[in-house]
C-alpha positions in Angstrom: 0.0 0.0 0.0 1.4 3.4 -0.9 1.2 6.1 1.7 -0.3 9.5 0.8 2.0 12.5 0.9 0.1 13.9 3.9 0.3 10.7 5.8 4.0 10.2 4.9 4.7 13.7 6.3 3.0 12.9 9.6 4.9 9.6 9.9 8.2 11.4 9.3 7.4 14.0 11.9 6.6 11.3 14.4 9.8 9.4 13.7 11.7 12.7 14.0 10.2 13.3 17.5 11.0 9.7 18.5 14.6 10.1 17.4 14.9 13.4 19.2 13.4 12.1 22.4 15.4 8.9 22.3 18.5 10.6 23.6 16.6 11.9 26.6 16.3 10.0 29.8 13.1 9.7 31.8 14.6 12.0 34.4 15.3 14.7 31.8 11.7 14.6 30.6 10.4 14.9 34.2 12.7 17.9 34.7 11.5 19.5 31.5 7.8 19.0 32.4 8.4 20.5 35.9 10.2 23.5 34.6 7.5 24.2 32.0 4.9 23.8 34.7 6.7 26.2 37.0 7.1 28.8 34.2 3.5 28.5 33.2 2.3 28.9 36.8 4.4 32.0 37.5 3.7 33.5 34.1 -0.1 32.9 34.5 -0.2 34.0 38.1 2.2 37.0 37.9 3.1 38.3 34.4 -0.2 38.0 32.7 -2.2 39.8 35.5 0.5 42.6 35.5 0.2 42.9 31.7 -3.6 43.1 32.0 -3.3 45.8 34.6 -0.8 47.7 32.4 -3.3 47.4 29.4 -6.1 48.7 31.6 -4.1 51.7 32.6 -3.9 52.7 28.9 -7.7 52.5 28.4 -10.7 54.6 29.5 -13.7 53.4 31.5 -15.3 52.0 28.4 -12.3 50.0 27.4 -11.2 52.3 24.6 -7.5 52.9 24.0 -6.3 56.3 25.2 -2.6 55.8 25.5 -0.9 57.7 28.3 -3.9 60.1 28.8 -4.7 58.4 32.1 -1.2 58.9 33.4 -1.2 62.5 32.3 -4.5 63.2 34.0 -3.4 61.3 37.1 0.0 63.1 37.4 -1.6 66.5 36.8 -4.0 65.9 39.7 -3.3 68.4 42.5 -3.6 65.7 45.1 -1.1 63.3 43.5 2.0 65.3 44.5 0.9 65.3 48.1 0.0 61.6 48.0 3.4 60.6 46.6 5.2 62.9 49.0 3.3 61.5 51.9 4.1 57.9 50.9 7.8 58.5 50.4 8.1 60.7 53.6 6.4 58.0 55.7 8.6 55.3 54.1 11.8 57.1 54.9 10.7 58.1 58.4 9.4 54.7 59.4 12.5 53.0 57.9 14.9 55.2 59.9 13.1 54.6 63.2 12.5 50.9 62.7 16.0 50.1 61.6 17.5 52.1 64.5 15.4 50.3 67.1 15.8 46.9 65.5 19.5 47.3 65.3 19.8 48.0 69.0 17.5 45.1 69.7 19.4 42.7 67.5 22.7 43.9 68.9 21.5 43.1 72.4 20.4 39.6 71.3 23.6 38.7 69.5 26.4 40.7 71.1 25.6 40.7 74.8 25.1 38.1 77.6 21.9 39.7 78.9 19.3 37.2 80.4 16.1 36.2 78.7 17.3 36.4 75.1 14.9 33.7 73.9 11.9 35.5 75.5 12.8 38.9 74.0 13.4 37.4 70.6 9.9 35.7 70.8 8.3 39.0 71.8 10.0 40.8 69.0 8.7 38.4 66.4 5.0 38.5 67.6 3.9 41.0 64.9 4.6 38.4 62.3 1.6 36.4 63.5 -1.0 39.2 63.2 -2.6 41.3 60.5 -1.4 44.9 60.2 -4.9 45.9 61.2 -4.5 44.7 64.8 -1.9 47.3 65.9 -4.0 50.0 64.2 -7.0 48.9 66.2 -5.0 48.8 69.4 -3.7 52.3 68.8 -7.4 53.5 68.6 -8.0 52.1 72.0 -4.8 53.7 73.4 -4.9 57.1 71.7 -8.2 57.4 69.8 -10.9 60.0 70.6 -11.8 57.9 73.7 -8.4 56.4 74.2 -7.0 55.8 77.7 -3.7 57.6 76.9 -5.0 60.3 74.5 -3.3 63.0 76.5 0.2 61.7 75.8 -0.1 62.9 72.2 -0.2 66.6 73.4 -3.4 67.4 71.6 -2.4 65.7 68.3 -4.7 63.2 66.7 -3.7 59.5 66.2 -5.7 59.5 63.0 -3.0 60.6 60.6 0.7 60.3 60.1 1.4 59.7 63.8 -0.9 56.6 63.9 0.5 55.3 60.6 4.1 55.6 61.8 3.4 53.9 65.1 1.3 51.1 63.6 3.6 50.3 60.7 6.7 50.7 62.8 5.3 48.0 65.1 4.3 45.7 62.2 7.5 46.1 60.2 9.8 45.7 63.2 10.3 41.8 63.1 11.2 41.9 59.4 14.1 44.2 60.1 15.0 42.3 63.3 15.4 38.9 61.5 17.7 40.4 58.9 19.8 42.3 61.4 20.1 39.2 63.7 21.5 37.3 60.8 23.9 40.1 59.8 25.2 40.6 63.3 25.2 36.9 64.1 27.6 36.0 61.3 30.4 38.4 62.2 33.9 37.1 62.2 35.4 36.9 65.8 38.9 37.2 64.3 38.3 40.9 63.5 37.3 41.6 67.1 40.3 39.7 68.4 42.6 41.8 66.1 41.0 45.0 67.3 41.5 44.0 71.0 45.2 43.1 70.3 45.7 46.5 68.7 44.2 48.2 71.7 41.1 49.6 70.0 38.5 51.1 72.4 35.0 49.6 72.4 33.5 52.6 70.6 36.2 52.6 67.9 35.7 48.8 67.5 32.0 49.4 67.1 32.5 52.1 64.5 35.3 50.4 62.5 34.3 46.7 62.8 30.7 46.2 63.8 29.1 48.8 61.6 31.1 48.0 58.4 30.5 44.3 58.7 26.8 44.9 59.2 26.4 47.6 56.6 24.8 45.3 54.0 22.4 43.9 56.6 21.4 47.4 57.6 20.8 48.3 54.0 18.8 45.2 53.3 16.7 45.8 56.4 16.1 49.4 55.4 15.0 48.3 51.9 12.6 45.6 53.3 11.0 48.1 55.8 10.7 50.8 53.1 9.0 48.4 50.7 6.6 47.1 53.4 5.7 50.6 54.4 4.8 52.1 51.0 2.9 48.9 50.0 0.8 48.3 53.2 -2.8 49.1 53.1 -4.4 48.1 56.4 -2.8 50.5 58.9 -3.3 53.6 56.6 -7.0 52.5 56.0 -7.9 52.1 59.7 -6.0 54.9 61.3 -4.7 57.1 58.5 -7.7 59.4 58.6 -7.6 61.9 55.7 -3.8 61.4 55.3 -3.6 60.0 51.7 -0.9 57.5 50.6 -0.7 55.5 47.4 -2.0 52.3 48.8 -5.2 53.9 50.1 -5.5 55.9 46.8 -5.6 52.6 44.9 -8.4 51.3 47.2 -10.3 54.6 46.9 -10.1 54.6 43.1 -11.2 51.0 42.7 -13.7 50.4 45.6 -14.9 53.9 46.2 -15.1 55.4 42.7 -15.1 52.3 40.6 -12.5 54.0 38.4 -10.5 50.9 37.4 -8.4 52.8 34.9 -7.0 55.3 37.4 -6.7 52.5 39.9 -4.4 50.7 37.4 -2.4 53.9 36.9 -1.9 54.3 40.7 -0.9 50.6 40.9 1.8 51.2 38.2 3.0 54.2 40.1 3.3 52.1 43.3 5.0 49.3 41.4 7.9 51.5 40.3 9.4 52.2 43.8 8.8 48.6 44.7 10.8 47.4 41.7 13.6 49.8 42.5 13.7 48.5 46.0 13.8 45.0 44.7 16.7 45.7 42.4 18.6 47.3 45.3 17.8 44.5 47.6 19.0 41.9 45.1 22.3 43.8 44.7 22.7 44.0 48.5 22.0 40.3 48.9 24.8 39.4 46.4 27.2 41.7 48.3 26.3 40.0 51.6 27.1 36.6 50.0 30.4 37.8 48.7 31.3 39.2 52.2 30.6 35.9 54.0 33.4 33.4 54.3 33.4 29.7 55.2 36.6 30.3 57.3 35.1 32.9 59.6 34.9 32.2 63.3 31.5 32.8 65.0 31.6 35.7 67.6 30.9 34.7 71.2 30.1 37.6 73.5 31.6 37.7 77.0 29.8 39.0 80.1 30.0 42.8 80.7 27.7 44.1 83.5 27.1 47.7 82.2 26.6 46.6 78.6 24.4 43.7 79.5 22.3 45.9 81.8 21.8 48.5 79.1 20.9 45.9 76.6 18.3 44.4 79.0 16.8 47.9 79.6 16.6 48.6 75.9 15.0 45.3 75.0 12.7 45.4 78.1 11.4 48.8 77.1 10.4 47.9 73.6 9.2 44.4 74.6 6.9 46.1 77.2 5.5 48.5 74.5 4.9 45.6 72.1 3.1 43.6 74.8 1.0 46.7 75.7 0.0 47.1 72.1 -1.0 43.5 71.6 -2.6 43.3 75.1 -4.8 46.4 74.5 -6.3 44.9 71.4 -7.1 41.7 73.2 -8.5 43.6 76.2 -10.6 45.8 73.9 -12.2 42.7 72.4 -13.3 41.6 75.9 -14.7 44.9 77.2 -18.5 45.2 77.2 -18.8 48.8 75.9 -15.7 50.9 75.6 -15.0 53.2 77.6 -18.3 53.4 79.5 -18.7 49.7 80.6 -15.3 48.0 81.2 -16.7 44.8 82.5 -15.4 41.7 80.7 -17.5 39.7 78.3 -17.2 37.2 75.4 -20.1 38.7 73.5 -17.9 40.3 70.8 -16.7 36.8 69.9 -20.3 35.6 69.2 -20.1 36.5 65.5 -23.3 34.6 64.7 -25.3 37.2 66.5 -23.3 40.4 66.2 -21.9 40.2 62.7 -23.4 39.8 59.3 -20.5 37.5 58.4 -20.8 35.0 61.3 -18.0 32.6 61.6 -17.6 32.1 57.9 -14.7 34.5 57.5 -12.6 32.8 60.1 -13.4 29.4 58.6 -12.5 30.6 55.2 -9.2 32.0 56.5 -8.3 28.7 58.1 -9.0 27.0 54.7 -7.0 29.6 52.9 -4.0 29.2 55.2 -4.1 25.4 55.1 -4.5 25.2 51.3 -1.9 27.8 50.6 0.6 26.1 52.9 0.0 22.6 51.6 -0.2 23.4 47.9 2.5 26.1 48.1 5.0 24.1 50.0 4.6 21.2 47.6 5.0 23.4 44.5 7.9 25.4 45.8 9.9 22.4 46.9 9.3 20.4 43.6 10.0 23.4 41.4 13.1 24.5 43.4 14.4 20.9 43.1 13.8 20.9 39.3 15.8 24.1 39.1 18.6 23.3 41.4 19.2 19.6 40.9 18.6 19.3 37.2 21.5 19.2 34.8 19.8 20.2 31.6 17.7 23.1 30.2 19.8 25.9 31.6 17.8 28.7 29.9 14.5 27.4 31.3 16.0 27.1 34.8 17.2 30.7 34.6 13.9 31.9 33.4 12.0 30.2 36.2 14.4 31.6 38.8 13.9 35.1 37.3 10.1 34.8 37.6 10.4 33.4 41.1 12.4 36.4 42.2 10.2 38.9 40.5 7.1 38.1 42.7 8.8 39.7 45.7 8.8 43.1 43.9 5.0 43.1 43.3 2.9 44.7 46.1 -0.1 42.7 47.2 -2.6 45.4 46.1 -1.0 45.6 42.7 -1.2 41.9 42.2 -4.8 41.8 43.4 -5.8 44.5 41.0 -4.1 42.7 38.2 -6.1 39.6 39.1 -9.3 41.6 38.7 -8.4 42.6 35.1 -7.1 39.1 34.1 -9.6 36.8 35.9 -12.8 38.8 36.1 -14.1 37.9 32.7 -17.6 36.4 32.9 -17.5 35.3 29.2 -14.5 33.1 29.7 -13.4 30.1 31.7 -11.1 32.3 33.8 -14.2 34.2 35.0 -15.4 31.1 37.0 -12.4 31.4 39.3 -13.0 35.1 40.3 -14.3 35.5 43.8 -13.4 31.9 44.8 -11.1 30.5 47.4 -8.8 28.7 44.8 -8.0 32.0 43.2 -7.1 33.6 46.5 -4.9 30.5 47.2 -3.1 31.1 43.9 -2.6 34.8 44.7 -1.1 34.1 48.1 1.2 31.4 46.7 2.4 33.8 44.0 2.7 36.8 46.3 4.8 34.9 48.9 6.6 32.6 46.4 10.0 34.2 46.5 10.9 33.7 50.2 9.8 30.1 50.1 11.7 29.5 46.9 14.9 31.0 48.3 14.5 28.9 51.5 14.1 25.7 49.5 17.0 26.5 47.2 19.3 27.2 50.2 18.4 23.9 51.7 19.0 22.0 48.5 22.4 23.6 48.0 23.4 22.3 51.4 22.8 18.7 50.5 26.0 16.8 49.6 26.4 16.2 45.9 27.5 12.6 46.7 23.9 11.7 47.3 23.0 12.4 43.7 26.1 10.6 42.4 25.3 7.5 44.4 21.7 7.5 43.2 22.9 7.8 39.6 25.5 5.0 40.0 22.8 2.7 41.6 20.4 3.6 38.7 17.8 4.9 41.2 15.0 6.9 39.5 15.2 10.6 40.1 11.7 10.8 41.6 12.4 8.0 44.0 15.7 9.6 45.1 13.8 12.9 45.6 11.1 11.2 47.7 13.3 8.9 49.8 16.4 11.2 50.3 15.9 14.8 49.3 12.6 15.4 51.0 13.6 13.9 54.4 16.9 15.7 54.3 15.2 19.0 53.5 12.5 18.7 56.2 13.6 21.8 58.2 13.2 24.0 55.1 9.8 22.3 54.3 8.5 23.2 57.7 9.8 26.7 57.5 8.1 27.3 54.1 4.9 25.7 55.4 4.6 27.9 58.4 5.6 31.0 56.4 2.9 30.5 53.8 0.3 29.6 56.4 0.9 32.6 58.6 1.1 35.1 55.7 -2.1 33.7 54.1 -3.9 34.0 57.5 -2.8 37.6 58.1 -2.8 39.1 54.5 -5.2 41.9 53.6 -3.7 43.6 50.6 -3.2 40.5 48.4 -6.9 39.5 48.6 -8.7 42.8 49.1 -10.0 42.8 45.5 -10.6 39.1 45.1 -13.2 38.0 47.7 -17.0 37.5 47.3 -19.8 37.2 49.8 -19.1 33.4 50.1 -15.3 33.7 50.3 -14.8 36.7 52.6 -11.8 36.3 54.9 -11.2 37.2 58.5 -8.8 40.0 57.7 -11.3 41.5 55.3 -14.1 41.2 57.9 -11.8 43.0 60.4 -11.4 45.9 58.0 -15.2 46.1 57.3 -16.2 45.8 60.9 -13.8 48.6 61.9 -15.0 50.7 59.0 -18.6 50.3 60.2 -17.7 51.3 63.8 -17.8 47.9 65.4 -14.2 48.1 66.7 -14.7 45.5 69.5 -15.8 42.8 67.1 -13.0 43.7 64.7 -10.5 43.4 67.6 -12.0 40.0 68.5 -11.6 38.7 64.9 -8.1 40.0 64.7 -7.3 38.4 68.1 -8.6 35.0 66.7 -6.2 35.4 63.7 -3.3 35.9 66.1 -4.2 33.0 68.3 -4.7 30.6 65.3 -1.4 31.6 63.7 0.4 31.3 67.1 -1.1 27.9 67.7 0.0 26.5 64.4 3.5 28.0 65.0 3.7 26.3 68.3 2.5 23.0 66.7 5.1 23.4 64.1 7.9 23.9 66.7 6.7 20.8 68.5 6.7 18.7 65.4 10.0 20.0 64.3 11.7 18.7 67.5 10.2 15.3 67.0 10.7 14.9 63.3 14.1 16.6 62.9 15.8 14.3 65.5 14.8 11.4 63.2 15.7 12.9 59.8 18.7 15.1 60.5 21.1 12.8 62.3 23.3 12.8 59.2 24.1 16.5 59.9 25.7 15.6 63.2 29.5 15.5 63.2 
């Protein structure tokens, strides 16, 4: 039988593909599929929504192309200059204050022998477990129109820049603290020994050794705090009053005025300083890696009565203020009617009777946290493994790494607005996802992908290469080696990524503010709406539940870590 030309062409194409794939192993095909999956996920969850938002910024309300007219109108607005100036000024002020306080706190934890280091470190990290709305609500109880310490402000109002600085300073503090603890904890003891031998005074040693070795850590902490400050939405919304910043301007344009085009323009404006901060942070991180040395000797502080006492007083002062801020929010949620009836009650926690939402927001938040942590941890670990341990497809691996790093530079509100333009299409299959929990899970995974990805990569780089060579020599399939060897050896990183994703999904507001529906409203959104309607006590109660849930899961993770790590990490012992 003679084959037709068309059939012959198809047969030749099939044979060509078979010959091309014959040189590939099964492991190579698995790596290729995983890399393509990761690139598709990050492109669909990050790049395409951003492109949709950029497209919307160049259209009018009816969808007609207007070019840069929206940008021209927005930048000619008399209020814009004040809004941008407010945003940058707050960012610089909060960054200066937070980095200064956090540096002293981190110095006390790493360079002194003061008692209670573990307790003070735990207190300093408490804000990580709460939404940014909680410190703002607490400040209302402390310094609001009916606050117990209103007089301490000297007649000034908490509703404005003062409240934003205090609320965001508290919420951003642990992010700077973790970076500075790492920077100060990795100092080389040989430098201090050389300074002591040369007769350098403590002050001169601090100025010539401590500060220079920690300069990249200080800069990295400053960039992180500045980015968080200009991108946060919750504190400015609750306690900012009429003080306008870019984040609240986006919310007002989209929710208040339904002007999606100008909301997109404001989002692009907010994205620019975030991208600049990301580029600087990436440069600083590479400098920090160049500065570190495997031959360095860890610094071990020696007791010094005066220094240790001053460190204890410094940490004690700020820890007391942090506990007072958290404690006031919890207390406010238990008071019958502030400030006229201070008897304690649990009525504000009865959401079925005092809230239109009931318990649904809290249940949805637990689901969001669990799904984000489970799905996100699995995806991050598998894709990081495909990037790090694969030996082929270098361009694809580099592209996926670039996309993974880019998500850190996109503010949550900007990403959420991009999801509106990309997924809110009733006439397409994507429209069925809008307003659902799976879409919010995707947004949280994409928004917090970078930190988890870097954690997984760091863990994989620490695994001995001999493990892979042995698996290859024994002809063990790549997936089996990953399941039986890589995953158990990387368990510490897995647990860290899991709790990071869970806590951030529980506490996020900006990443999901534009994505929820009546059936998928979250606890953080309910807190915002309750406070906006004047039900501050119920808002404090819901925010307190978020804190307790996140803290409980964190304690559970610590308990599991001690049990599981002793069984899977014995190979790390000398």
